[in-house]
C-alpha positions in Angstrom: 132.5 118.0 97.2 133.0 120.1 100.1 130.8 120.2 102.8 129.8 123.1 105.1 128.1 123.8 107.6 124.9 127.1 106.8 122.2 128.4 110.2 119.2 129.5 108.9 116.1 130.1 110.8 113.7 127.9 111.8 110.7 129.2 109.1 113.8 128.3 106.4 113.7 125.4 107.2 110.1 124.8 107.6 110.4 125.8 103.9 113.6 123.4 103.1 111.4 120.6 103.9 108.7 121.0 102.6 110.0 121.2 99.8 111.8 118.4 100.0 109.8 116.1 102.0 108.2 113.6 98.9 110.2 115.4 95.8 111.5 113.6 92.9 113.6 116.7 92.7 115.7 117.4 95.0 116.6 113.8 97.5 117.5 116.8 100.1 117.8 119.5 102.5 121.5 120.3 100.4 120.6 118.7 97.0 118.0 121.2 96.9 120.1 124.2 98.9 122.6 123.5 95.7 120.3 124.5 93.0 118.6 127.2 94.6 122.2 128.8 94.8 123.3 127.4 91.1 119.8 129.5 90.1 121.2 132.6 91.6 124.2 133.1 90.7 123.7 132.3 87.9 120.5 135.1 87.7 123.2 137.5 89.5 126.4 137.0 86.6 123.7 137.9 84.4 122.6 140.5 86.5 126.0 141.7 85.9 126.6 141.8 82.5 122.9 143.1 82.3 124.6 145.9 84.4 127.4 146.7 82.4 126.1 146.0 78.8 123.7 148.6 80.1 126.5 151.5 81.4 128.0 150.2 77.6 124.7 151.6 76.0 124.2 154.6 78.2 127.6 155.9 77.7 127.2 155.3 73.1 123.9 155.8 73.1 124.0 159.3 71.0 126.1 157.2 68.3 124.5 154.5 68.5 121.2 156.5 68.1 122.9 158.1 65.1 124.1 154.6 64.0 120.2 153.1 64.4 118.9 156.2 62.2 121.5 156.1 59.2 120.9 152.0 59.2 117.1 153.0 58.5 117.5 155.6 56.4 119.6 153.0 53.5 117.5 150.3 54.2 114.3 152.8 54.0 116.6 153.4 50.4 116.8 150.0 49.0 
């Protein structure tokens, strides 16, 4: 693990201390910050992927709609 320095305001430090105090999950501020950053990173990656997917859907929406109608029509005939 690497050690880095992060500056936080007093209110944020108070929250970190409250969350780590007596916590079985987070033994230290560092553990809490690592977990928070990990979760944030995962959410941000998902958000980026969803944005790209949304762009693809918007770009091809007419073709996708035609394909969906054709599939529904085919299933209705079966």
